[in-house]
C-alpha positions in Angstrom: 5.9 14.2 6.6 3.2 12.7 4.5 1.0 10.0 5.9 -1.6 10.0 3.2 -3.1 6.6 2.3 -1.4 5.3 -0.9 -3.6 4.9 -4.0 -3.3 1.1 -3.9 -4.5 1.1 -0.3 -7.5 3.2 -1.3 -8.4 0.9 -4.1 -8.0 -2.1 -1.8 -10.3 -0.7 0.9 -13.0 1.0 -1.2 -12.8 -1.5 -4.1 -13.4 -4.4 -1.7 -16.3 -2.5 0.0 -17.8 -1.8 -3.4 -17.6 -5.5 -4.4 -19.3 -6.4 -1.1 -22.1 -3.9 -1.5 -20.9 -1.7 1.4 -20.3 1.5 -0.6 -22.0 3.0 -3.6 -20.1 3.6 -6.9 -19.8 7.4 -6.4 -18.1 6.9 -3.0 -15.7 4.3 -4.6 -14.7 6.7 -7.4 -14.3 9.7 -5.1 -12.2 7.8 -2.6 -9.9 6.2 -5.2 -9.4 9.1 -7.6 -9.1 11.7 -4.9 -7.6 15.0 -6.1 -6.5 13.5 -9.4 -8.2 14.2 -12.7 -8.9 10.6 -13.9 -8.1 7.0 -13.4 -8.3 4.3 -16.1 -7.5 0.5 -16.4 -5.4 -0.8 -19.2 -4.7 -4.3 -20.5 -7.5 -6.4 -19.2 -8.4 -7.5 -22.7 -4.9 -8.6 -23.4 -5.3 -11.0 -20.5 -8.2 -12.7 -22.3 -10.8 -11.4 -19.9 -14.3 -11.1 -21.2 -16.3 -7.9 -21.0 -19.5 -7.6 -19.0 -22.7 -7.6 -21.1 -23.3 -4.3 -22.9 -19.6 -3.2 -22.8 -16.8 -3.4 -25.4 -14.4 -6.3 -25.2 -11.6 -4.2 -26.6 -8.0 -4.7 -25.5 -7.1 -1.0 -24.8 -7.9 1.4 -21.9 -11.2 1.7 -20.2 -12.6 3.8 -17.3 -11.8 2.8 -13.8 -15.4 1.8 -13.2 -15.5 -0.2 -16.4 -12.3 -2.1 -15.5 -13.6 -2.9 -12.0 -16.9 -4.1 -13.3 -15.1 -6.4 -15.7 -13.0 -7.8 -12.8 -16.2 -8.3 -10.8 -17.7 -10.2 -13.7 -14.6 -12.4 -13.7 -15.1 -13.4 -10.1 -13.2 -10.8 -8.2 -13.8 -11.2 -4.4 -11.5 -8.6 -3.0 -8.7 -6.1 -3.7 -5.5 -6.3 -1.7 -2.6 -4.0 -1.7 1.2 -4.8 -2.0 4.1 -2.4 -1.1 7.2 -4.2 -2.3 10.8 -3.1 -2.6 13.8 -4.9 -4.1 14.6 -7.8 -1.8 11.3 -7.8 0.0 8.3 -8.6 -2.3 5.8 -8.4 0.5 2.2 -8.7 -0.8 3.3 -10.3 -4.1 3.2 -13.9 -5.4 4.3 -13.5 -9.0 4.9 -14.0 -11.8 8.2 -12.2 -12.3 6.9 -9.7 -14.8 4.2 -8.4 -12.5 6.6 -8.4 -9.5 9.1 -6.3 -11.4 6.5 -3.7 -12.4 5.2 -3.6 -8.9 8.6 -3.0 -7.4 9.2 -0.2 -9.9 6.0 1.5 -8.8 6.5 0.7 -5.2 2.9 -0.6 -4.9 0.3 -2.7 -6.6 -3.2 -4.3 -6.1 -3.8 -8.0 -6.3 -7.4 -9.0 -7.3 -8.4 -12.1 -5.4 -10.7 -14.4 -7.4 -9.6 -13.1 -10.8 -5.8 -13.8 -10.7 -5.1 -10.2 -11.8 -2.6 -7.7 -10.6 -2.9 -3.9 -11.2 0.1 -1.6 -11.1 -0.6 2.2 -10.9 1.3 4.4 -13.4 0.8 8.1 -12.7 1.5 10.8 -15.2 0.6 14.3 -14.1 -3.0 14.1 -12.6 -3.9 10.9 -14.4 -3.3 7.3 -13.1 -3.6 4.2 -15.3 -3.9 0.8 -13.6 -1.9 -1.6 -15.9 -3.2 -5.2 -15.6 -1.0 -8.2 -15.3 -1.6 -11.8 -14.5 -1.0 -12.5 -10.8 -0.9 -15.6 -8.7 -1.9 -16.4 -5.1 0.3 -14.6 -2.6 1.5 -15.2 0.9 0.6 -12.5 3.4 1.7 -11.3 6.8 -0.8 -12.1 9.6 -2.4 -8.9 11.0 -1.5 -9.8 14.6 2.1 -10.7 13.7 2.5 -7.5 11.6 1.1 -5.5 14.5 3.5 -7.0 17.1 6.5 -6.7 14.7 5.8 -3.0 14.1 5.5 -2.3 17.8 8.8 -4.0 18.5 10.7 -2.3 15.7 9.4 1.1 16.8 10.9 0.5 20.2 14.1 -0.8 18.8 14.5 2.1 16.3 13.8 4.7 19.0 16.5 3.1 21.3 19.0 2.9 18.4 18.4 6.5 17.3 18.7 7.7 20.8 22.2 6.2 21.0 23.0 7.9 17.7 21.8 11.2 19.1 19.0 11.6 16.6 17.8 14.8 18.2 21.1 16.4 17.4 21.0 15.9 13.6 17.3 15.5 13.0 15.2 17.1 15.8 12.0 16.7 13.9 12.5 12.9 13.6 12.9 12.7 17.4 9.7 14.7 17.8 7.8 12.3 15.5 9.2 9.2 17.3 8.2 10.6 20.6 4.7 11.3 19.4 3.8 8.2 17.5 0.6 7.8 19.5 -0.8 11.0 18.1 -1.8 10.2 14.5 -4.2 11.8 12.1 -7.2 9.4 11.7 -7.6 7.5 8.4 -10.9 7.5 6.6 -12.1 3.9 5.8 -15.3 2.5 4.4 -17.6 0.1 6.2 -16.2 -3.4 6.4 -12.6 -2.5 7.1 -11.8 -3.8 10.7 -11.0 -1.0 13.1 -7.8 -2.8 14.0 -6.7 -2.7 10.4 -7.4 1.0 10.1 -5.3 1.7 13.2 -2.5 -0.6 12.0 -2.5 1.1 8.6 -2.1 4.5 10.3 0.8 3.3 12.3 2.5 1.6 9.3 2.2 4.8 7.3 3.7 6.8 10.1 6.6 4.4 10.6 7.5 4.6 6.9 7.2 8.4 6.9 9.5 8.7 9.9 12.1 6.5 8.1 11.8 8.6 4.9 12.2 11.8 6.9 15.3 10.5 8.8 17.0 9.3 5.6 16.3 12.4 3.5 20.0 13.4 3.7 23.1 12.5 5.7 22.4 15.0 8.5 25.2 17.5 7.7 28.7 16.5 8.7 28.1 13.1 10.2 30.5 10.4 9.2 29.8 7.6 6.7 29.8 5.1 9.6 27.2 7.1 11.4 25.1 7.4 8.3 25.3 3.6 7.8 24.4 3.0 11.5 21.3 5.2 11.0 20.2 3.2 8.0 20.8 -0.1 9.9 18.6 1.2 12.7 15.8 2.3 10.4 15.7 -0.4 7.7 13.8 -3.0 10.0 11.3 -0.3 10.9 10.6 0.6 7.3 10.1 -3.1 6.5 7.8 -3.6 9.4 5.8 -0.5 8.4 5.3 -1.8 4.9 4.3 -5.2 6.1 1.8 -3.7 8.5 0.3 -1.7 5.7 0.1 -4.8 3.4 -1.7 -6.8 6.2 -4.0 -3.9 7.0 -4.9 -3.5 3.3 -5.3 -7.2 2.4 -8.9 -8.5 3.0 -7.7 -12.1 2.7 -6.1 -11.9 6.2 -8.5 -9.5 7.9 -9.9 -10.8 11.3 -13.5 -11.9 11.3 -16.1 -9.1 11.7 
């Protein structure tokens, strides 16, 4: 069960810390790129954004650092993550083209202050952040997202107990019973401790749902399979919304 921080969350946390002078460039690049070979940014020139002094204003692909520097020069104030699915565009504000690409990828970054959205496209060990125009978004409140996630965890546990989850997926039952024991997430200076903890719980909730829905549990009936999905869908939604709130500096509580 993977609870690794998604790449959009990493860019949101470390990119914002870099904009605010809380981490140096090497730490930013190491955190965002991780084990991959390279990251690049494509399409900023096509949006009509100028290039920082001393760099090329071309419309093609540039290094991750070059792209982030260009966004900083355009007035970027923070990077925030979105984790949308069809029917729940949490973390997005539009326009439609950007939303469609973000849903296809399952994640994106919205650059506050620059009206730009970045969608990660990964091929092999290389990720290209494709730039789109983006508009102001509505975001879940950190406190509300926290309370909703706690409630859905309780509701899902009760529902899955009635469905005898331990019989068809004992590892899911184990994870549900041990949600307080989480691997700590690494975060840069400036990310509120409450948001780091909320992101960890959101990731764990989504991972539990993914694990529970990986197959139909052997010979269970179609009705039982649907009941399982009905029990888990609100938890998955609450997990994604918690992750968006935790990775969106626009709604972070004051330091």
